[in-house]
C-alpha positions in Angstrom: -58.7 -1.3 -26.6 -60.9 1.4 -25.1 -60.9 -0.2 -21.7 -57.1 -0.2 -21.7 -57.0 3.5 -22.5 -59.5 4.1 -19.6 -57.3 2.0 -17.3 -54.2 4.0 -18.2 -56.0 7.3 -17.6 -57.3 6.0 -14.2 -53.9 5.0 -12.9 -52.1 8.2 -14.0 -48.4 8.6 -13.5 -47.0 6.2 -10.9 -43.2 6.5 -10.9 -41.6 9.6 -9.3 -38.6 9.3 -11.5 -38.1 10.9 -14.9 -36.0 8.6 -17.2 -34.4 9.0 -20.6 -36.3 6.6 -22.9 -38.7 5.6 -20.3 -41.3 3.0 -21.5 -44.4 3.9 -19.7 -45.9 4.9 -23.1 -45.9 1.2 -24.0 -48.4 0.5 -21.2 -51.5 0.1 -23.5 -49.6 -2.3 -25.8 -48.2 -4.4 -22.9 -51.7 -4.7 -21.3 -53.0 -6.0 -24.6 -50.0 -8.3 -25.1 -50.4 -9.7 -21.6 -54.1 -10.3 -21.9 -53.7 -11.8 -25.4 -51.2 -14.3 -24.1 -53.0 -15.3 -21.0 -50.3 -13.8 -18.7 -52.6 -11.7 -16.5 -51.4 -12.0 -12.9 -47.9 -13.0 -14.0 -44.6 -12.1 -12.4 -43.2 -9.3 -14.5 -39.4 -8.8 -14.7 -37.2 -5.9 -15.8 -33.5 -6.4 -15.7 -32.9 -2.7 -16.6 -35.6 -1.1 -14.4 -34.5 2.5 -14.4 -37.6 4.6 -13.7 -39.8 1.5 -13.7 -42.7 3.5 -15.2 -44.1 0.6 -17.2 -43.5 -2.0 -14.5 -45.3 0.0 -11.8 -48.2 0.9 -14.2 -48.7 -2.7 -14.9 -48.7 -3.6 -11.2 -51.0 -0.8 -10.1 -53.5 -1.5 -13.0 -53.7 -5.2 -12.0 -52.2 -6.5 -15.2 -49.5 -8.3 -13.3 -49.2 -9.7 -9.8 -45.5 -9.1 -8.8 -42.8 -6.9 -10.4 -39.1 -7.7 -10.2 -36.9 -4.6 -10.6 -33.2 -4.9 -11.2 -30.7 -2.1 -11.9 -26.9 -2.2 -11.8 -26.8 1.6 -11.0 -26.5 1.6 -7.2 -28.2 5.0 -7.1 -31.3 3.7 -8.8 -31.4 0.4 -6.9 -31.0 2.3 -3.6 -33.8 4.7 -4.5 -36.3 1.8 -5.1 -35.1 0.0 -2.0 -35.6 3.1 0.1 -39.1 3.8 -1.3 -40.2 0.4 0.0 -38.3 0.4 3.3 -37.9 4.0 4.4 -41.0 5.5 2.9 -41.8 8.2 5.4 -38.2 9.4 5.9 -37.9 9.9 2.2 -41.2 11.8 2.1 -40.1 14.0 5.1 -37.0 15.0 3.2 -39.0 15.8 0.1 -41.3 18.0 2.1 -38.5 19.9 3.9 -35.6 20.2 1.5 -34.6 23.7 0.2 -34.6 23.6 -3.6 -31.6 25.7 -4.4 -28.1 25.3 -6.0 -26.4 24.8 -2.7 -28.6 21.8 -2.1 -28.1 20.6 -5.6 -24.3 20.6 -5.2 -24.6 18.7 -1.9 -26.7 16.0 -3.6 -24.3 15.8 -6.5 -21.5 15.0 -4.1 -23.5 12.2 -2.5 -24.2 10.6 -5.9 -20.5 10.8 -6.8 -19.5 8.9 -3.6 -22.6 6.8 -2.7 -20.5 4.4 -0.5 -19.7 7.2 1.8 -23.3 7.9 2.7 -26.4 6.2 4.1 -28.9 4.6 1.8 -31.6 7.2 2.6 -29.0 9.9 1.7 -28.3 8.2 -1.7 -32.0 7.6 -2.4 -32.9 11.2 -1.7 -30.0 12.5 -3.8 -31.1 10.3 -6.6 -34.6 11.7 -6.6 -33.5 15.3 -6.1 -31.1 15.3 -9.0 -33.6 13.3 -11.2 -36.2 16.0 -10.7 -33.9 19.1 -10.9 -31.6 18.0 -13.8 -32.3 18.3 -17.5 -34.1 15.2 -18.8 -33.7 13.6 -15.4 -30.1 12.5 -16.1 -28.4 12.1 -12.7 -25.0 13.3 -13.9 -26.5 15.9 -16.2 -26.8 19.7 -15.9 -29.2 21.5 -13.7 -32.5 22.9 -15.1 -32.0 26.6 -15.6 -28.2 26.4 -15.1 -26.2 27.2 -12.0 -27.0 30.9 -12.3 -30.7 29.9 -12.6 -31.2 32.4 -15.5 -33.0 29.9 -17.9 -36.6 30.0 -18.8 -37.3 27.1 -16.4 -35.9 27.0 -12.9 -34.7 23.9 -11.0 -38.0 23.5 -9.1 -40.0 23.2 -12.3 -40.4 19.5 -11.9 -40.1 19.2 -8.1 -43.8 19.1 -7.0 -43.4 18.0 -3.4 -47.0 16.9 -2.8 -47.2 14.9 -6.1 -43.8 13.2 -5.4 -44.9 12.2 -1.9 -48.2 10.9 -3.2 -46.5 8.7 -5.8 -44.0 7.3 -3.3 -46.6 6.4 -0.8 -48.7 4.8 -3.5 -45.8 2.6 -4.6 -45.0 1.7 -1.0 -48.5 0.3 -0.6 -47.5 -2.4 -3.0 -44.2 -3.2 -1.3 -45.0 -6.8 -0.7 -45.4 -7.3 -4.5 -42.2 -5.4 -5.6 -38.8 -7.0 -5.5 -35.6 -5.0 -6.1 -32.2 -6.2 -7.1 -28.7 -4.7 -7.8 -27.1 -7.0 -10.3 -25.5 -6.9 -13.7 -28.4 -7.6 -16.0 -27.1 -10.7 -17.8 -26.1 -12.3 -14.5 -29.6 -11.5 -13.1 -31.3 -13.1 -16.1 -29.1 -16.2 -15.9 -30.3 -16.7 -12.3 -33.9 -15.6 -12.8 -35.2 -19.1 -11.7 -34.0 -18.2 -8.1 -36.5 -15.3 -8.0 -39.5 -16.4 -10.0 -41.1 -19.7 -9.0 -41.3 -22.2 -11.9 -45.0 -22.8 -11.1 -45.8 -19.1 -11.8 -46.4 -17.4 -15.1 -43.8 -14.8 -16.0 -42.9 -12.2 -18.6 -39.5 -10.6 -19.0 -39.1 -7.2 -20.6 -35.5 -6.1 -21.2 -34.9 -2.4 -22.3 -31.1 -2.2 -22.4 -29.3 1.1 -23.1 -29.7 2.3 -26.6 -27.3 0.7 -29.1 -26.4 3.9 -30.9 -26.5 6.6 -28.3 -26.6 4.8 -25.0 -23.3 6.2 -23.8 -24.8 9.7 -24.0 -27.8 8.9 -21.8 -26.9 6.2 -19.3 -24.2 5.8 -16.7 -23.9 2.0 -17.3 -24.0 1.9 -21.1 -23.4 -1.2 -23.2 -20.7 -1.9 -25.8 -21.6 -4.0 -28.9 -20.3 -7.2 -27.3 -22.5 -6.6 -24.3 -25.6 -6.3 -26.5 -24.6 -9.6 -28.2 -24.2 -11.3 -24.9 -27.6 -10.1 -23.8 -29.2 -11.5 -26.9 -27.7 -14.9 -26.4 -28.9 -14.9 -22.8 -32.4 -13.8 -23.8 -32.6 -16.5 -26.5 -31.8 -19.2 -23.9 -34.6 -18.3 -21.6 -37.6 -20.6 -21.5 -40.2 -18.0 -20.4 -41.8 -15.4 -22.7 -39.8 -12.2 -23.2 -39.6 -8.9 -25.0 -36.5 -6.8 -25.8 -36.7 -3.2 -27.1 -34.0 -1.2 -28.9 -33.4 1.9 -31.0 -34.2 0.8 -34.6 -30.6 0.3 -35.9 -29.5 -2.5 -38.3 -27.0 -4.1 -36.0 -29.6 -5.3 -33.4 -31.5 -7.3 -36.0 -28.5 -9.5 -36.4 -28.6 -10.4 -32.7 -32.2 -11.5 -32.8 -32.5 -13.5 -36.0 -35.4 -15.9 -36.1 -37.6 -13.9 -33.6 -40.7 -11.9 -34.1 -40.2 -8.1 -34.3 -42.4 -5.0 -34.2 -41.2 -1.6 -35.3 -42.8 1.5 -33.8 -42.4 5.1 -32.9 -42.7 7.0 -29.6 -42.3 10.6 -28.7 -39.5 11.5 -26.2 -38.1 14.7 -24.8 -34.4 14.7 -24.0 -33.6 18.4 -24.2 -35.4 18.6 -27.6 -38.6 16.9 -28.7 -38.1 14.0 -31.1 -40.0 11.1 -32.5 -38.0 7.9 -31.8 -37.9 4.9 -34.2 -37.6 1.7 -32.1 -38.0 -2.0 -32.5 -39.0 -4.8 -30.1 -38.2 -8.4 -30.5 -40.5 -11.1 -28.9 -40.2 -14.8 -28.1 -42.8 -17.1 -26.7 -45.5 -14.6 -27.4 -48.3 -14.0 -30.0 -48.7 -10.4 -31.1 -52.2 -9.0 -30.6 -54.0 -8.5 -33.9 -52.7 -5.6 -36.0 -55.6 -4.9 -38.4 -53.5 -2.7 -40.7 -50.1 -1.0 -40.9 -50.2 2.1 -38.7 -52.3 0.8 -35.9 -52.0 2.8 -32.7 -51.6 1.7 -29.2 -51.6 5.3 -28.3 -49.0 6.9 -28.0 -47.2 3.9 -29.6 -47.4 4.0 -33.4 -46.7 0.7 -35.3 -44.8 1.2 -38.5 -43.9 -2.4 -39.4 -43.8 -6.0 -38.2 -42.6 -9.5 -39.2 -43.2 -13.0 -38.2 -39.4 -13.6 -38.1 -36.2 -11.7 -38.4 -34.6 -13.1 -41.5 -31.2 -14.7 -41.3 
């Protein structure tokens, strides 16, 4: 695993977006999983792309050949589309924009009515709010408050040079990044249209949290949506992984599949250790020598060959 840690350190942060529950921290585990299952060079698919930190890390590191990023949120989709198609205009705006509350209010108006603005406007508003709002939540509150009296000010996470560097780096891979704006289940049901049957593929679905998704995501899921997603995943013929917050209800959806329970550290206003679970089909887990193995910073707390009915 040492070479995987070195690979991760070498690629650094790739995505310019901060995202609640982002899964970049799973990068060492996914590298190991991909290599262990002879999926190196595969098409990698995320129906809930969000900040795409894991997907882009796998691409830049060479673990996968092509990434397919789908997100129903038009703001997120438009951002990724613009990164690939209007790279320099987006970078120009990052370089020149005043970082103040007046600008923040203008970008908030754009996000609330995206159909009234150009794609570049929406993409930039998405990035600006993501970098100046608490925890990166687009419709959340501004860092430091509107009076800017907090310990941290709104420019705390708006490093112009670094954001431009990341965007240009991603753009260099634009021929190997595909973006879509579909409802996730419909996207998965039509996945054969986008990934050639002759190519190896891996799907990773990271849907909104079951218990607290409505507090973090604009397009959150209801219990029936989670059930429908599970049925769709189980009907897929290619290997897949689904991750969730570790709550009892989700185990019922994925009876008969492998699972792995783990912990990650997240910061969403307050630092917390998150208990999560992933379900896997068509994959063999890399060896876990003993309970408590690290794929830093992923800490394994339990696993099973099958979810019991």
